[in-house]
FIFI-603321 format. One record per residue (C-alpha): residue number from 1; x, y, z. Coordinates in steps of 0.1 Angstrom, whole numbers, plus 2048, in hexadecimal, padded with zeros to 3 digits. Each point is the difference from the previous one (the first is absolute). Layout:
N
[r NUM; [X; Y; Z]];
...
This chain:
342
[r 1; [E27; 7D7; 8C8]];
[r 2; [7E9; 7EE; 7E2]];
[r 3; [819; 7E3; 800]];
[r 4; [7FA; 7FA; 826]];
[r 5; [7DF; 7FC; 7FD]];
[r 6; [800; 7EC; 7E6]];
[r 7; [811; 7E5; 815]];
[r 8; [7E9; 803; 81C]];
[r 9; [7EA; 7F3; 7E7]];
[r 10; [811; 7E2; 7EE]];
[r 11; [7F8; 7E2; 810]];
[r 12; [818; 7ED; 811]];
[r 13; [80A; 7DA; 802]];
[r 14; [808; 7F3; 825]];
[r 15; [816; 7E6; 80E]];
[r 16; [7F6; 7F7; 823]];
[r 17; [818; 7EB; 81C]];
[r 18; [7E8; 7F0; 817]];
[r 19; [818; 7F5; 81C]];
[r 20; [7FD; 7EF; 823]];
[r 21; [812; 820; 813]];
[r 22; [7F7; 81E; 7E2]];
[r 23; [7EC; 804; 7E7]];
[r 24; [811; 819; 7E2]];
[r 25; [7EF; 811; 7E2]];
[r 26; [811; 809; 7DB]];
[r 27; [7F5; 816; 7E4]];
[r 28; [80C; 7FD; 7E3]];
[r 29; [813; 820; 7F7]];
[r 30; [804; 80E; 82A]];
[r 31; [80F; 7E2; 811]];
[r 32; [7F7; 7F2; 826]];
[r 33; [7E3; 818; 808]];
[r 34; [7F4; 7F1; 81C]];
[r 35; [812; 7E9; 81B]];
[r 36; [7EC; 7F5; 81F]];
[r 37; [7FF; 7E2; 817]];
[r 38; [7E8; 7E8; 7F9]];
[r 39; [7EC; 804; 820]];
[r 40; [7D6; 808; 7FD]];
[r 41; [7ED; 808; 821]];
[r 42; [7D8; 7FA; 800]];
[r 43; [7E8; 808; 815]];
[r 44; [7E6; 7E7; 80D]];
[r 45; [7E9; 808; 7E3]];
[r 46; [819; 7FD; 7E6]];
[r 47; [80A; 824; 7F9]];
[r 48; [824; 806; 7F6]];
[r 49; [813; 816; 81D]];
[r 50; [820; 804; 7F7]];
[r 51; [81C; 7EF; 7EC]];
[r 52; [820; 7FF; 7FB]];
[r 53; [819; 812; 819]];
[r 54; [7E1; 80B; 814]];
[r 55; [7F3; 7DE; 805]];
[r 56; [81F; 7EF; 806]];
[r 57; [803; 816; 820]];
[r 58; [7E5; 7ED; 80B]];
[r 59; [811; 7E5; 806]];
[r 60; [806; 7F1; 81D]];
[r 61; [7E5; 816; 813]];
[r 62; [7E1; 805; 7EE]];
[r 63; [7E7; 813; 80A]];
[r 64; [7DF; 7F3; 808]];
[r 65; [7E7; 7F6; 7E2]];
[r 66; [818; 7FF; 7EA]];
[r 67; [813; 7E8; 7EF]];
[r 68; [821; 801; 7EF]];
[r 69; [809; 7EB; 7E3]];
[r 70; [81C; 7F9; 7EF]];
[r 71; [7EE; 7EB; 7E2]];
[r 72; [820; 7EB; 7F5]];
[r 73; [815; 7E7; 812]];
[r 74; [81F; 7F3; 7F4]];
[r 75; [7F5; 80C; 7E0]];
[r 76; [7DD; 7EF; 7FE]];
[r 77; [7E5; 80F; 802]];
[r 78; [7EE; 7FC; 823]];
[r 79; [7E2; 818; 800]];
[r 80; [7F2; 804; 7DA]];
[r 81; [7E8; 81A; 80A]];
[r 82; [817; 810; 816]];
[r 83; [81D; 802; 7E1]];
[r 84; [7E1; 80B; 7EC]];
[r 85; [7F8; 81F; 810]];
[r 86; [825; 806; 804]];
[r 87; [805; 7FD; 7DC]];
[r 88; [7E3; 817; 7FA]];
[r 89; [80B; 81A; 818]];
[r 90; [822; 804; 7F2]];
[r 91; [7F5; 802; 7DE]];
[r 92; [7E6; 819; 808]];
[r 93; [817; 813; 814]];
[r 94; [81E; 802; 7ED]];
[r 95; [7E1; 808; 7E1]];
[r 96; [7F9; 81F; 812]];
[r 97; [822; 811; 7FD]];
[r 98; [80B; 7F3; 7DE]];
[r 99; [7F4; 7FE; 7DF]];
[r 100; [7E8; 7E6; 7F2]];
[r 101; [80D; 7DE; 800]];
[r 102; [7FD; 7E9; 7DD]];
[r 103; [7E8; 7E1; 805]];
[r 104; [824; 7EF; 801]];
[r 105; [810; 7F3; 81D]];
[r 106; [81C; 7EB; 807]];
[r 107; [803; 7EA; 825]];
[r 108; [819; 7EF; 811]];
[r 109; [7FA; 7E0; 80E]];
[r 110; [815; 7E5; 813]];
[r 111; [808; 7E8; 7EB]];
[r 112; [7EF; 7E0; 817]];
[r 113; [7E0; 814; 7FE]];
[r 114; [7E1; 7E8; 7F9]];
[r 115; [7E5; 806; 7E8]];
[r 116; [7E6; 804; 813]];
[r 117; [816; 81E; 814]];
[r 118; [80C; 80C; 7DB]];
[r 119; [7D6; 802; 7F7]];
[r 120; [7FC; 813; 821]];
[r 121; [81C; 81A; 7F4]];
[r 122; [7EE; 806; 7DA]];
[r 123; [7DE; 802; 811]];
[r 124; [80C; 81D; 81A]];
[r 125; [811; 811; 7E0]];
[r 126; [7E1; 7FE; 7EA]];
[r 127; [7EB; 811; 822]];
[r 128; [813; 81E; 7FB]];
[r 129; [7F9; 802; 7DC]];
[r 130; [823; 7F1; 7EE]];
[r 131; [7F9; 7E8; 7E3]];
[r 132; [821; 7F3; 7F0]];
[r 133; [80F; 7F4; 81D]];
[r 134; [825; 7E9; 803]];
[r 135; [80D; 7EF; 819]];
[r 136; [825; 800; 7FF]];
[r 137; [815; 7EE; 81E]];
[r 138; [815; 814; 816]];
[r 139; [824; 7ED; 7FE]];
[r 140; [7FD; 807; 7D7]];
[r 141; [7F2; 821; 804]];
[r 142; [81E; 809; 815]];
[r 143; [819; 7EE; 7E8]];
[r 144; [7F3; 819; 7E6]];
[r 145; [7FE; 81D; 81C]];
[r 146; [825; 803; 806]];
[r 147; [807; 7FD; 7DB]];
[r 148; [80B; 7DA; 7FC]];
[r 149; [7F9; 7F7; 7D9]];
[r 150; [7E9; 7E1; 809]];
[r 151; [7FC; 7F7; 7D9]];
[r 152; [825; 7F7; 800]];
[r 153; [808; 7DD; 7FB]];
[r 154; [81E; 805; 81C]];
[r 155; [7E8; 7F5; 823]];
[r 156; [7FD; 81E; 81D]];
[r 157; [7FF; 7F7; 828]];
[r 158; [7E2; 813; 812]];
[r 159; [800; 800; 827]];
[r 160; [7DE; 818; 807]];
[r 161; [7FE; 7FF; 828]];
[r 162; [7DD; 813; 803]];
[r 163; [7E9; 805; 820]];
[r 164; [7EF; 7E2; 800]];
[r 165; [813; 7E5; 7E4]];
[r 166; [821; 7FB; 7F5]];
[r 167; [800; 7FA; 7D6]];
[r 168; [820; 7EB; 7F2]];
[r 169; [801; 7FF; 7DE]];
[r 170; [816; 7FD; 7E2]];
[r 171; [7FC; 80F; 7DD]];
[r 172; [804; 7FC; 7DB]];
[r 173; [7EA; 807; 7E2]];
[r 174; [7E4; 811; 812]];
[r 175; [7FA; 7DD; 811]];
[r 176; [80D; 7F0; 820]];
[r 177; [818; 7E4; 801]];
[r 178; [7F9; 804; 829]];
[r 179; [7E4; 80F; 814]];
[r 180; [7FB; 7F7; 826]];
[r 181; [7EC; 816; 818]];
[r 182; [805; 7F9; 825]];
[r 183; [7E7; 80D; 81E]];
[r 184; [821; 814; 811]];
[r 185; [80A; 826; 7FA]];
[r 186; [7FC; 820; 816]];
[r 187; [7E4; 7F8; 811]];
[r 188; [80E; 7E0; 811]];
[r 189; [81F; 817; 809]];
[r 190; [7E6; 817; 810]];
[r 191; [7F0; 7DF; 813]];
[r 192; [821; 7EF; 80A]];
[r 193; [807; 824; 813]];
[r 194; [7E0; 7FB; 811]];
[r 195; [802; 7E0; 809]];
[r 196; [821; 7FF; 80E]];
[r 197; [7F8; 823; 816]];
[r 198; [7E3; 7F0; 80E]];
[r 199; [815; 7D9; 806]];
[r 200; [81F; 818; 80D]];
[r 201; [7F0; 81A; 818]];
[r 202; [7DA; 7F6; 804]];
[r 203; [7FE; 820; 7EE]];
[r 204; [7DE; 805; 7E1]];
[r 205; [80A; 817; 7E6]];
[r 206; [7ED; 80B; 7E1]];
[r 207; [809; 7FB; 7DB]];
[r 208; [80B; 825; 7FC]];
[r 209; [814; 7FE; 81D]];
[r 210; [812; 7E0; 7F3]];
[r 211; [806; 810; 7DB]];
[r 212; [812; 81F; 813]];
[r 213; [813; 7E7; 80F]];
[r 214; [80A; 7EF; 7E0]];
[r 215; [80D; 81F; 7EE]];
[r 216; [80F; 810; 81E]];
[r 217; [815; 7E5; 80D]];
[r 218; [7F7; 7E1; 7ED]];
[r 219; [81E; 7EE; 7EB]];
[r 220; [807; 7DF; 7F1]];
[r 221; [813; 7EA; 813]];
[r 222; [823; 803; 7FE]];
[r 223; [801; 822; 7F8]];
[r 224; [80B; 818; 81B]];
[r 225; [7ED; 822; 7F3]];
[r 226; [7EA; 807; 823]];
[r 227; [80B; 7E7; 819]];
[r 228; [80D; 819; 814]];
[r 229; [7DF; 81A; 7FA]];
[r 230; [7DF; 7FA; 817]];
[r 231; [7E1; 811; 7FE]];
[r 232; [7E5; 804; 81D]];
[r 233; [7DF; 7EF; 7F8]];
[r 234; [7E0; 7FF; 814]];
[r 235; [7E6; 7E4; 7FD]];
[r 236; [7E7; 7EF; 81A]];
[r 237; [810; 7E7; 81D]];
[r 238; [7EA; 7E5; 7FD]];
[r 239; [804; 7F2; 821]];
[r 240; [7FA; 821; 813]];
[r 241; [7E6; 80D; 7E4]];
[r 242; [810; 820; 806]];
[r 243; [813; 814; 7E6]];
[r 244; [828; 7FA; 800]];
[r 245; [81C; 80D; 7F0]];
[r 246; [824; 7EE; 7F8]];
[r 247; [823; 80A; 7ED]];
[r 248; [800; 7E4; 7E6]];
[r 249; [826; 7FF; 7EC]];
[r 250; [80B; 7F9; 7DF]];
[r 251; [80E; 7DF; 80A]];
[r 252; [7DD; 7F5; 80E]];
[r 253; [7F1; 808; 7DE]];
[r 254; [818; 7EC; 7EA]];
[r 255; [7F5; 7E5; 813]];
[r 256; [7D9; 805; 7FF]];
[r 257; [808; 805; 7D7]];
[r 258; [819; 7DF; 7F8]];
[r 259; [7E5; 7E7; 7FF]];
[r 260; [7EC; 819; 7E2]];
[r 261; [823; 807; 7F2]];
[r 262; [806; 7DA; 7FC]];
[r 263; [7E2; 7F4; 7EE]];
[r 264; [805; 81E; 7EC]];
[r 265; [822; 7F4; 7F4]];
[r 266; [7F1; 7DC; 7FE]];
[r 267; [7EA; 80E; 7E5]];
[r 268; [81A; 80C; 7EE]];
[r 269; [815; 7E6; 803]];
[r 270; [7E7; 7E3; 7F6]];
[r 271; [7FC; 813; 7DE]];
[r 272; [823; 7FF; 7FA]];
[r 273; [803; 7DA; 809]];
[r 274; [7E3; 7F6; 7E8]];
[r 275; [811; 811; 7E4]];
[r 276; [812; 7E8; 7E1]];
[r 277; [826; 806; 805]];
[r 278; [7FE; 811; 7E0]];
[r 279; [7E6; 81A; 80C]];
[r 280; [816; 806; 81D]];
[r 281; [81C; 809; 7F7]];
[r 282; [7F1; 81B; 7EA]];
[r 283; [7EA; 80E; 819]];
[r 284; [820; 802; 814]];
[r 285; [811; 814; 7EA]];
[r 286; [7E4; 81A; 803]];
[r 287; [7FD; 7FD; 824]];
[r 288; [7DB; 80A; 80E]];
[r 289; [7EE; 81F; 803]];
[r 290; [7EF; 801; 820]];
[r 291; [7E3; 81B; 804]];
[r 292; [7DF; 805; 815]];
[r 293; [800; 80F; 822]];
[r 294; [80C; 7E5; 819]];
[r 295; [81F; 7FF; 7EB]];
[r 296; [804; 820; 810]];
[r 297; [80F; 7EC; 826]];
[r 298; [820; 80B; 804]];
[r 299; [81C; 7E3; 7F9]];
[r 300; [7E8; 7F0; 7EF]];
[r 301; [80E; 805; 7D9]];
[r 302; [828; 7F8; 811]];
[r 303; [7F5; 7E2; 811]];
[r 304; [7EB; 7F2; 7E1]];
[r 305; [81C; 807; 7EC]];
[r 306; [81A; 7EE; 818]];
[r 307; [7E5; 7E6; 802]];
[r 308; [7FC; 7F5; 7DC]];
[r 309; [820; 80F; 7F4]];
[r 310; [7F3; 812; 7E6]];
[r 311; [7FB; 828; 7FC]];
[r 312; [7E9; 811; 80B]];
[r 313; [7E9; 81F; 7F0]];
[r 314; [7ED; 818; 80E]];
[r 315; [7E5; 80F; 7EB]];
[r 316; [802; 822; 801]];
[r 317; [7DC; 806; 80C]];
[r 318; [7F6; 7E0; 818]];
[r 319; [7DF; 811; 810]];
[r 320; [7F5; 805; 7DC]];
[r 321; [80D; 7EC; 7E3]];
[r 322; [7E9; 7EA; 7FB]];
[r 323; [7DD; 81B; 7F6]];
[r 324; [822; 813; 7EB]];
[r 325; [803; 7DC; 7EC]];
[r 326; [7DC; 800; 7FE]];
[r 327; [7FD; 824; 7F7]];
[r 328; [81F; 7F5; 7E5]];
[r 329; [7E8; 7E9; 7F0]];
[r 330; [7E5; 81F; 7FF]];
[r 331; [817; 810; 7EB]];
[r 332; [80A; 7E3; 7E6]];
[r 333; [7E1; 7EB; 804]];
[r 334; [803; 7ED; 7E0]];
[r 335; [827; 7F7; 806]];
[r 336; [7F3; 7F4; 820]];
[r 337; [7E0; 7EA; 7FB]];
[r 338; [811; 7E2; 807]];
[r 339; [803; 807; 823]];
[r 340; [7DE; 804; 80D]];
[r 341; [7F2; 7DF; 80E]];
[r 342; [7DD; 80A; 7F6]];
């Protein structure tokens, strides 16, 4: 009992993955303690009504006098005020349930974040009483979280397909030999499904319905996972302005997703083409680590392997690899010092 009580007063370092789709919080010594959609609902006076799953449920059917905001889009902070409010709310929520946090936090960020956006995150973290704030790029965190030795001279290639961005990097000796970010990933898949259904059937659906379609019967081109499956969906008939429904097939969803998947593959191919012949040989010998929520689309790993003629390895936990990597840096801060961008 005494030991348990003592642990409640130990100040713990924090790692945060503020993602376009979901935000995850990691406590040193405890692991991932929070995973919420990056969505916040505010009233007209700017007060927080709800966040996470509760706020996400409002998307596409927002009540009067409520604004539902996704602070990040394509890995970039679109609404600085909402991002700050969201960050404060989830930190305070976690503090009420967990032991007192220390003043040190590692925040995962996309590799193409601007200096202005980095400063806004630093200010938001200071607002919730963190004074030692470190920024770590997501693709580097993903490599660490997957157990790769980023300090080795031997290069490793990582593809992180998140909600808003696809990050492609080749890493050696704790530095990038190549790193690119494209604003096309899981959210773009959802938008492609929404657009396809609107153009093909005149039915308007919301992002939550599109996401459900993606995970239930979506697949990459060329795969036959769910082509014969179907799902009943409801939306708004834009011509008649009345509620309507239809049955959507897996092959139709695959057709909707094909352009997005093609762009993701092109991003990876561009990386491979940019490498020197010697570096490319080393990368091909190791294969590619694939992670991020968007990488869970059925058939995507095999399609990527067939297209690139390379071995593809999925991380053990694609949804949490980034924040777990940031968490690892907390436990060996001196060793991982070179990977932080500030």
